[in-house]
MARROKOL-509863 format. One record per residue (C-alpha): residue number from 1; x, y, z. Coordinates in Angstrom, 3 decimals. Example, Ala and Ser with C-alpha at 12.3 -4.5 7.8 and 13.67 -1.06 7.14 Angstrom:
2
> 1  12.300  -4.500  7.800
> 2  13.670  -1.060  7.140
END
This chain:
557
> 1  52.655  137.166  26.865
> 2  51.943  138.463  30.384
> 3  48.588  140.307  31.190
> 4  50.218  143.723  31.009
> 5  51.890  142.912  27.681
> 6  48.568  141.888  26.241
> 7  46.984  145.048  27.601
> 8  49.660  147.339  26.262
> 9  49.076  145.926  22.792
> 10  45.335  146.650  22.920
> 11  43.893  148.909  20.307
> 12  41.753  151.212  22.530
> 13  39.156  153.525  21.114
> 14  38.527  157.119  22.662
> 15  36.123  156.385  25.521
> 16  33.809  159.405  24.555
> 17  33.513  158.138  21.143
> 18  32.752  154.710  22.431
> 19  30.158  155.805  24.865
> 20  28.402  157.989  22.338
> 21  28.338  155.238  19.704
> 22  27.410  152.247  21.864
> 23  25.057  153.948  24.384
> 24  24.258  157.432  22.867
> 25  25.835  159.188  25.943
> 26  26.363  162.795  24.934
> 27  29.886  164.009  25.164
> 28  29.036  166.883  27.488
> 29  28.069  164.412  30.189
> 30  31.533  162.805  30.112
> 31  34.535  164.152  31.955
> 32  37.542  162.729  30.297
> 33  40.627  161.588  32.204
> 34  42.903  161.345  29.214
> 35  41.548  159.558  26.167
> 36  40.476  156.280  27.567
> 37  38.854  156.933  30.925
> 38  35.858  159.186  31.795
> 39  33.510  159.966  34.545
> 40  29.782  160.121  33.856
> 41  27.858  163.030  35.174
> 42  25.224  162.573  37.936
> 43  22.821  164.854  35.992
> 44  22.930  162.424  33.018
> 45  22.334  159.482  35.388
> 46  19.440  161.209  36.969
> 47  17.821  161.630  33.579
> 48  17.792  157.792  33.044
> 49  15.236  157.079  35.864
> 50  12.316  156.628  33.516
> 51  14.068  153.946  31.539
> 52  13.400  150.225  32.110
> 53  15.952  148.136  33.934
> 54  18.045  145.414  32.210
> 55  18.739  142.085  33.768
> 56  21.355  141.684  36.524
> 57  23.754  138.804  36.550
> 58  26.105  138.158  39.479
> 59  29.495  136.536  39.150
> 60  30.760  134.928  42.298
> 61  33.147  132.076  43.130
> 62  34.065  129.049  45.228
> 63  36.501  129.726  48.104
> 64  39.685  130.800  46.440
> 65  43.324  129.873  46.396
> 66  45.629  132.812  47.494
> 67  45.852  134.008  43.907
> 68  42.109  134.174  43.349
> 69  39.957  132.206  40.800
> 70  39.202  134.730  38.123
> 71  35.927  136.411  38.944
> 72  36.917  139.647  37.234
> 73  38.353  137.718  34.326
> 74  35.239  135.801  33.932
> 75  32.972  139.018  34.340
> 76  34.891  140.626  31.512
> 77  34.925  137.495  29.343
> 78  31.242  136.846  29.860
> 79  30.296  140.508  29.114
> 80  32.464  140.444  25.888
> 81  30.876  137.121  24.848
> 82  27.258  138.386  25.455
> 83  28.129  141.552  23.282
> 84  29.480  139.174  20.582
> 85  26.109  137.430  20.640
> 86  24.357  140.693  20.011
> 87  23.242  141.184  23.575
> 88  23.598  144.776  24.806
> 89  25.774  144.235  27.936
> 90  27.743  146.351  30.366
> 91  30.110  145.050  32.971
> 92  30.252  146.570  36.502
> 93  33.448  146.024  38.449
> 94  35.266  147.264  41.483
> 95  38.404  149.471  41.383
> 96  41.589  147.630  42.435
> 97  43.256  148.701  45.698
> 98  47.005  149.421  45.685
> 99  47.350  147.158  48.668
> 100  47.014  143.822  46.919
> 101  48.487  145.369  43.657
> 102  51.730  145.785  45.527
> 103  51.108  142.852  47.810
> 104  50.158  139.461  46.399
> 105  48.022  139.829  43.325
> 106  49.952  142.432  41.375
> 107  46.874  143.620  39.620
> 108  43.087  143.116  39.423
> 109  41.804  144.283  36.002
> 110  41.085  140.715  34.624
> 111  43.638  138.622  32.872
> 112  44.776  137.186  29.570
> 113  42.455  138.355  26.740
> 114  39.648  139.191  29.203
> 115  40.781  142.521  30.659
> 116  39.608  146.029  31.088
> 117  42.013  148.722  29.839
> 118  43.931  150.905  30.306
> 119  45.176  148.206  32.689
> 120  48.051  150.163  34.261
> 121  46.029  153.193  35.064
> 122  43.110  151.193  36.510
> 123  45.519  149.174  38.787
> 124  47.501  152.221  39.907
> 125  45.779  155.650  40.665
> 126  42.944  155.431  38.022
> 127  40.812  158.532  38.383
> 128  41.838  159.275  41.981
> 129  38.725  157.899  43.694
> 130  40.583  155.980  46.372
> 131  42.868  158.991  47.076
> 132  39.699  161.081  47.607
> 133  38.103  158.488  49.908
> 134  41.373  158.402  52.000
> 135  41.562  162.077  52.238
> 136  37.836  162.496  53.177
> 137  38.308  159.851  55.896
> 138  41.422  161.297  57.279
> 139  40.028  164.834  57.270
> 140  37.445  163.512  59.756
> 141  40.235  161.980  61.836
> 142  42.017  165.366  61.889
> 143  38.760  167.234  62.866
> 144  38.277  164.842  65.787
> 145  41.682  165.420  67.189
> 146  41.576  169.156  66.511
> 147  38.290  169.581  68.243
> 148  39.673  167.827  71.433
> 149  42.874  169.896  71.301
> 150  40.845  173.239  71.148
> 151  38.747  172.566  74.265
> 152  36.528  169.562  73.472
> 153  33.195  171.274  73.829
> 154  31.535  168.013  72.690
> 155  32.976  166.241  75.726
> 156  34.509  163.484  73.544
> 157  36.034  160.603  75.516
> 158  39.501  160.178  73.975
> 159  39.502  156.483  75.053
> 160  36.299  155.864  73.067
> 161  37.213  157.287  69.697
> 162  35.872  154.799  67.111
> 163  37.427  156.394  63.969
> 164  40.767  155.058  62.853
> 165  42.919  156.535  60.096
> 166  43.266  154.854  56.627
> 167  45.900  154.396  53.918
> 168  45.550  152.390  50.659
> 169  48.547  150.135  51.314
> 170  49.079  146.759  53.103
> 171  51.129  148.110  56.141
> 172  50.942  145.931  59.209
> 173  53.142  148.389  61.128
> 174  50.259  150.910  61.256
> 175  47.681  148.527  62.862
> 176  48.456  149.929  66.355
> 177  50.272  153.171  66.792
> 178  50.553  156.107  69.366
> 179  49.900  159.639  68.166
> 180  50.354  163.022  69.778
> 181  53.978  162.485  70.979
> 182  56.226  165.502  71.498
> 183  54.223  167.576  73.905
> 184  50.961  169.662  73.972
> 185  51.796  171.470  70.720
> 186  51.163  168.126  68.911
> 187  47.856  167.425  70.424
> 188  47.308  164.798  73.080
> 189  48.863  161.377  73.538
> 190  46.596  158.420  72.642
> 191  46.500  155.094  70.935
> 192  45.424  155.010  67.324
> 193  45.558  152.687  64.356
> 194  45.049  152.533  60.624
> 195  42.783  150.418  58.379
> 196  43.244  150.024  54.611
> 197  41.155  152.451  52.568
> 198  38.871  149.611  51.224
> 199  37.744  148.977  54.862
> 200  36.789  152.599  55.421
> 201  33.221  153.369  56.190
> 202  33.606  156.255  53.669
> 203  34.305  153.681  51.050
> 204  31.096  151.744  51.973
> 205  29.155  155.022  52.108
> 206  30.299  156.047  48.580
> 207  29.360  152.553  47.322
> 208  25.847  152.750  48.798
> 209  24.941  156.385  48.310
> 210  22.431  157.189  45.598
> 211  23.152  160.801  45.090
> 212  25.115  163.751  46.548
> 213  22.447  164.562  49.136
> 214  22.390  160.852  50.263
> 215  26.201  160.921  50.436
> 216  26.267  163.934  52.625
> 217  23.563  162.646  54.876
> 218  25.336  159.338  55.376
> 219  28.688  161.034  56.030
> 220  27.024  163.072  58.681
> 221  25.685  160.004  60.404
> 222  29.091  158.430  60.941
> 223  29.637  157.783  64.644
> 224  33.154  158.896  65.410
> 225  33.302  158.540  69.209
> 226  31.361  158.569  72.429
> 227  31.065  161.210  75.125
> 228  32.449  160.857  78.586
> 229  29.064  159.560  79.822
> 230  30.046  156.410  77.674
> 231  26.692  156.173  75.981
> 232  26.109  159.336  73.935
> 233  27.423  159.020  70.400
> 234  29.323  161.771  68.652
> 235  28.538  162.082  64.934
> 236  30.547  163.628  62.131
> 237  27.822  166.132  61.741
> 238  28.536  167.327  65.323
> 239  31.967  168.286  63.956
> 240  30.382  169.880  60.859
> 241  32.614  167.465  58.808
> 242  30.139  166.169  56.203
> 243  30.136  169.151  53.881
> 244  33.931  169.204  53.452
> 245  34.015  165.409  53.193
> 246  31.399  165.402  50.478
> 247  33.213  168.335  48.630
> 248  36.393  166.117  48.576
> 249  34.346  163.307  47.091
> 250  32.643  165.516  44.467
> 251  34.220  163.691  41.524
> 252  34.757  160.186  43.288
> 253  30.988  159.699  43.358
> 254  30.700  159.753  39.562
> 255  31.035  156.333  37.923
> 256  34.156  155.657  35.760
> 257  33.818  154.387  32.153
> 258  36.491  152.283  30.583
> 259  36.556  149.588  27.944
> 260  37.529  145.962  27.503
> 261  40.169  144.599  25.067
> 262  37.197  144.092  22.748
> 263  36.082  147.715  23.046
> 264  33.000  147.108  25.133
> 265  32.053  149.569  27.828
> 266  32.806  148.617  31.468
> 267  31.926  150.742  34.551
> 268  34.471  150.458  37.351
> 269  33.562  152.254  40.570
> 270  34.216  151.755  44.236
> 271  36.231  148.892  45.716
> 272  35.438  147.544  49.122
> 273  37.080  144.194  49.921
> 274  34.627  141.361  50.635
> 275  36.468  139.719  53.390
> 276  36.548  142.947  55.561
> 277  33.876  145.113  53.907
> 278  30.763  144.481  51.744
> 279  32.656  143.749  48.562
> 280  30.500  145.225  45.843
> 281  30.859  148.100  43.375
> 282  28.760  151.215  43.747
> 283  24.961  151.196  43.698
> 284  25.233  154.102  41.319
> 285  27.334  152.218  38.867
> 286  25.056  149.142  38.894
> 287  21.806  151.167  38.602
> 288  23.205  153.207  35.754
> 289  24.294  150.183  33.821
> 290  20.854  148.610  34.267
> 291  19.329  151.719  32.629
> 292  21.779  151.672  29.756
> 293  21.981  148.046  28.859
> 294  19.738  145.005  28.478
> 295  22.109  142.880  30.632
> 296  24.482  143.822  33.385
> 297  27.269  141.519  34.495
> 298  28.728  142.352  37.963
> 299  31.006  140.658  40.399
> 300  31.186  140.443  44.218
> 301  34.399  139.826  45.947
> 302  35.979  136.437  47.029
> 303  33.725  133.414  47.564
> 304  29.890  133.253  47.569
> 305  29.990  132.980  51.323
> 306  31.268  136.632  51.466
> 307  30.790  138.785  48.421
> 308  27.593  137.151  47.161
> 309  25.979  137.136  50.549
> 310  26.743  140.816  51.072
> 311  25.565  141.573  47.537
> 312  22.193  139.958  48.449
> 313  21.720  140.967  52.006
> 314  23.311  144.390  52.022
> 315  23.518  145.875  48.432
> 316  20.379  144.399  46.937
> 317  18.362  145.007  50.162
> 318  19.387  148.704  50.425
> 319  19.279  149.484  46.638
> 320  16.159  147.386  45.709
> 321  18.051  145.392  43.228
> 322  16.791  142.106  41.867
> 323  19.422  139.750  40.322
> 324  18.354  137.225  37.784
> 325  21.106  134.557  37.943
> 326  24.508  133.609  39.329
> 327  27.627  132.438  37.690
> 328  29.724  130.388  40.173
> 329  33.314  130.580  39.028
> 330  35.342  127.509  39.798
> 331  38.773  126.372  38.819
> 332  40.231  122.813  38.818
> 333  43.281  124.060  40.825
> 334  41.044  125.521  43.581
> 335  39.058  122.312  43.975
> 336  42.361  120.391  44.209
> 337  43.506  122.973  46.726
> 338  40.358  122.265  48.851
> 339  41.132  118.577  48.383
> 340  44.422  118.925  50.197
> 341  46.955  119.636  47.366
> 342  49.734  122.039  48.161
> 343  49.636  125.259  46.119
> 344  52.954  124.443  44.525
> 345  51.537  121.262  43.081
> 346  48.175  122.478  41.726
> 347  49.361  122.122  38.099
> 348  49.647  118.407  38.391
> 349  46.599  116.051  37.636
> 350  45.008  114.792  40.840
> 351  41.504  113.297  40.357
> 352  41.373  112.114  44.029
> 353  41.956  115.563  45.325
> 354  39.462  117.178  42.892
> 355  36.839  114.699  44.016
> 356  37.616  115.462  47.631
> 357  37.622  119.218  47.126
> 358  34.328  119.212  45.254
> 359  32.419  119.604  48.511
> 360  33.484  123.352  48.507
> 361  31.762  123.938  45.225
> 362  28.784  121.899  46.351
> 363  28.195  123.969  49.418
> 364  28.491  127.283  47.593
> 365  26.062  125.977  45.043
> 366  23.630  124.895  47.677
> 367  23.854  128.289  49.307
> 368  23.103  130.064  46.099
> 369  20.120  127.922  45.141
> 370  18.647  127.318  48.669
> 371  19.406  130.440  50.626
> 372  19.726  133.075  47.840
> 373  16.998  131.474  45.743
> 374  18.820  132.018  42.405
> 375  19.566  129.845  39.416
> 376  23.160  129.120  38.886
> 377  25.640  127.942  36.335
> 378  29.097  126.835  37.132
> 379  31.595  128.607  34.966
> 380  34.872  126.620  34.841
> 381  37.655  129.208  34.333
> 382  39.954  127.117  32.107
> 383  43.721  126.930  32.897
> 384  46.185  125.528  30.327
> 385  47.225  122.793  32.818
> 386  43.739  121.516  33.390
> 387  43.510  117.875  32.019
> 388  40.548  116.333  30.120
> 389  40.131  113.800  32.922
> 390  39.799  116.512  35.534
> 391  37.380  118.513  33.505
> 392  35.330  115.376  32.752
> 393  35.156  114.482  36.474
> 394  34.038  118.020  37.362
> 395  31.296  117.987  34.764
> 396  30.078  114.578  35.890
> 397  29.951  115.718  39.544
> 398  28.056  118.967  38.602
> 399  25.598  116.922  36.358
> 400  24.803  114.758  39.382
> 401  23.726  118.016  41.180
> 402  21.621  118.961  38.200
> 403  23.672  122.074  37.451
> 404  25.551  122.822  34.212
> 405  29.305  123.216  34.246
> 406  30.551  125.054  31.275
> 407  34.245  125.360  30.340
> 408  35.142  128.873  29.574
> 409  38.307  129.800  27.755
> 410  37.991  133.618  27.899
> 411  41.460  133.970  29.343
> 412  43.008  132.540  26.185
> 413  40.408  133.449  23.639
> 414  38.598  136.504  24.929
> 415  34.866  136.726  24.424
> 416  34.871  134.032  21.828
> 417  35.966  131.531  24.427
> 418  33.045  132.373  26.733
> 419  30.244  132.149  24.186
> 420  28.993  128.782  25.513
> 421  28.743  130.290  29.026
> 422  27.032  133.440  27.659
> 423  24.425  131.440  25.808
> 424  23.561  129.514  28.923
> 425  23.354  132.645  31.051
> 426  21.051  134.316  28.538
> 427  18.773  131.305  28.431
> 428  18.643  131.233  32.246
> 429  17.683  134.931  32.614
> 430  15.420  135.287  29.592
> 431  13.251  132.270  30.660
> 432  12.686  133.214  34.317
> 433  10.976  136.001  36.193
> 434  13.704  137.450  38.466
> 435  13.228  136.588  42.158
> 436  15.533  135.763  45.010
> 437  15.721  135.331  48.798
> 438  17.543  137.164  51.547
> 439  19.557  134.925  53.904
> 440  17.858  136.471  57.011
> 441  14.839  138.570  57.757
> 442  15.602  142.134  58.680
> 443  13.509  141.856  61.771
> 444  15.803  139.394  63.384
> 445  18.129  140.728  66.068
> 446  21.641  141.532  65.113
> 447  22.926  138.389  66.901
> 448  20.286  136.280  65.139
> 449  21.461  137.593  61.777
> 450  25.024  136.619  62.523
> 451  23.849  133.171  63.631
> 452  21.872  132.801  60.339
> 453  24.813  133.542  58.181
> 454  27.179  131.292  60.160
> 455  24.859  128.261  60.504
> 456  23.097  128.498  57.040
> 457  26.121  129.486  54.890
> 458  29.255  128.538  56.845
> 459  28.049  125.183  58.203
> 460  28.837  126.310  61.776
> 461  27.093  124.637  64.709
> 462  27.343  127.737  66.883
> 463  28.483  131.399  67.086
> 464  30.274  132.581  70.209
> 465  31.327  136.093  71.504
> 466  32.360  137.698  74.691
> 467  29.797  139.087  77.054
> 468  30.903  142.581  76.033
> 469  30.325  141.962  72.391
> 470  26.886  140.328  72.981
> 471  25.961  143.301  75.310
> 472  27.009  145.729  72.598
> 473  24.936  144.003  69.918
> 474  21.874  143.929  72.263
> 475  22.233  147.681  72.906
> 476  22.573  148.380  69.110
> 477  19.520  146.181  68.354
> 478  17.242  148.788  70.003
> 479  18.044  151.568  67.452
> 480  19.862  149.766  64.721
> 481  18.240  146.359  64.839
> 482  17.100  146.489  61.175
> 483  20.605  146.966  59.971
> 484  22.191  144.074  57.925
> 485  25.356  142.503  59.125
> 486  28.657  142.746  57.311
> 487  30.764  139.744  58.301
> 488  34.587  140.271  58.314
> 489  35.997  136.713  57.816
> 490  38.809  134.925  56.029
> 491  38.108  134.268  52.473
> 492  40.085  130.987  52.527
> 493  37.587  128.860  54.362
> 494  33.904  128.639  55.289
> 495  35.219  128.722  58.878
> 496  37.257  131.301  60.549
> 497  40.404  129.203  60.262
> 498  41.882  129.776  56.875
> 499  43.708  126.329  57.011
> 500  40.371  124.437  57.048
> 501  39.675  123.653  53.377
> 502  36.710  122.005  51.614
> 503  33.442  122.418  53.402
> 504  34.117  122.258  57.202
> 505  30.973  121.667  59.424
> 506  30.295  121.781  63.093
> 507  32.707  124.483  63.823
> 508  32.177  127.498  66.101
> 509  32.423  131.003  64.672
> 510  33.997  133.304  67.210
> 511  32.947  137.071  66.960
> 512  35.858  139.007  68.323
> 513  34.680  142.532  67.661
> 514  31.663  144.372  66.383
> 515  31.714  147.923  64.779
> 516  28.805  150.096  64.063
> 517  28.883  151.648  60.513
> 518  26.006  154.037  60.975
> 519  26.535  156.018  57.869
> 520  26.795  152.950  55.664
> 521  23.836  151.359  57.440
> 522  25.297  148.055  58.596
> 523  27.029  146.444  61.538
> 524  30.464  144.884  60.970
> 525  31.060  141.605  62.779
> 526  34.726  140.644  62.893
> 527  35.053  136.847  62.972
> 528  38.222  135.222  64.422
> 529  41.380  137.275  64.091
> 530  40.555  138.970  60.875
> 531  42.644  142.075  60.178
> 532  41.208  145.293  58.666
> 533  44.840  146.304  57.795
> 534  46.483  143.513  55.778
> 535  50.266  142.910  55.597
> 536  52.554  142.377  52.740
> 537  53.741  138.855  51.802
> 538  57.380  137.771  52.162
> 539  58.082  138.585  48.469
> 540  55.602  141.354  47.582
> 541  54.530  142.080  44.031
> 542  55.989  145.641  44.394
> 543  59.503  144.065  44.076
> 544  58.787  143.160  40.378
> 545  56.830  146.324  39.349
> 546  58.862  148.958  37.483
> 547  58.842  151.698  34.907
> 548  60.987  152.057  31.818
> 549  62.647  155.203  30.670
> 550  59.872  155.656  28.080
> 551  57.126  155.561  30.770
> 552  56.072  151.975  30.139
> 553  54.956  150.126  33.321
> 554  56.161  146.522  33.839
> 555  55.412  143.842  36.377
> 556  51.726  144.294  36.834
> 557  49.620  141.217  36.097
END
């Protein structure tokens, strides 16, 4: 059966009943969205502060193939397995974006028998969080143009507006547009553009805010433009925008509770991409789960060079989180992909390619152990076409690096198929005092932070940028020097060239643009030609998604 067929046959339990039974959450603190989704009140979360924290486990991955390697699937399977072993565990995930759902992936709620449900709702509109984020973002855009149209008392330079509009869709035609056509009654003529919602600073702010007051303060700090003197910033608070924006987000800030196919609680909240944003679910969700459970399994987007680095250097640094261990998800097919095999031939045994592509896993492992300072286990997300010889070779090569490689069959068997992985993870975190390392010191300059990421993690020999980019970073370092850096880079390679597989070294990372996300509290460095508005593939997943007369959704997977 397809993923969606498996999900549609799930025997779900009412989410209020499940939350009350498993975690003693009173029903009055749950806002139900139907029978199987609910939002948890911030007042209840605030009351958990005195409780001790559980242990935090990060699921990351090697550099993926275009279809991804199963971090969400592994996170769900591992969480189900730990609950099967009697370990009180909650999974924390990101919400899927409609962009990749209708683009390449066709869904992002796990797979096989390791899924979160209701799968169709989660992949489509869920509880409306992304809609609210997009509206809050575009409200600010409208207020900027409206202010200029009605006299511009803030003296905003229309050529130096920093705030694009957003939509939760892969739509390349919106990257560069012209607005205000049709005369003075339609505003003023200027160039504009769209990003995808997951790249919005409002998304990042929602994911990093700790309460409503913090949310509103961060929204007010957003720099939307510069004045005509070219140096004085204009903030969202100058437009009195933060109150209305926070009001639009009044429900979106509350974490969402759903369940797995095995009726274990998962919290899904926030959804920034890790190639163009910071790639982690909300701080509120993670901290809440740590208060409710003894173990929390969370994932960070794409490979460990992106999501895991940002999880460490942005999320953990800002939120004071201390992870205990890392699961590095690998697949035989991805290693063969990095060994030079065409994506259409990944189902065929190829030991030479696997051996050659192993360098990708090796570098990610070294980064996790050396630069993040965390213990790691390799979780092999098993595919039915993996051969015994390929699995044996991978285990042998991992053993040589003194790291365990555990075959996990959660896709086919659910939590039962991940029990070996769960036992290893529990042994790792229970026998170790949690500690880790940041990749760079916060006192380094912004440029030095970029260099540290590129040279330590990406294997680059140098970082290059135009004089204008370097000048901008130097200027920002005076006031924003302690900000972490959020690298926007292709997920397909350690380099900025998505065609360079394996573990390229000695390359130069070109920083083409930098953006100040003052409300979120970091600087975005765009490496190479990375786009913050993706495009659809030649045959988008939208072409196979449909709805039957009885309301059943098909084609999501």
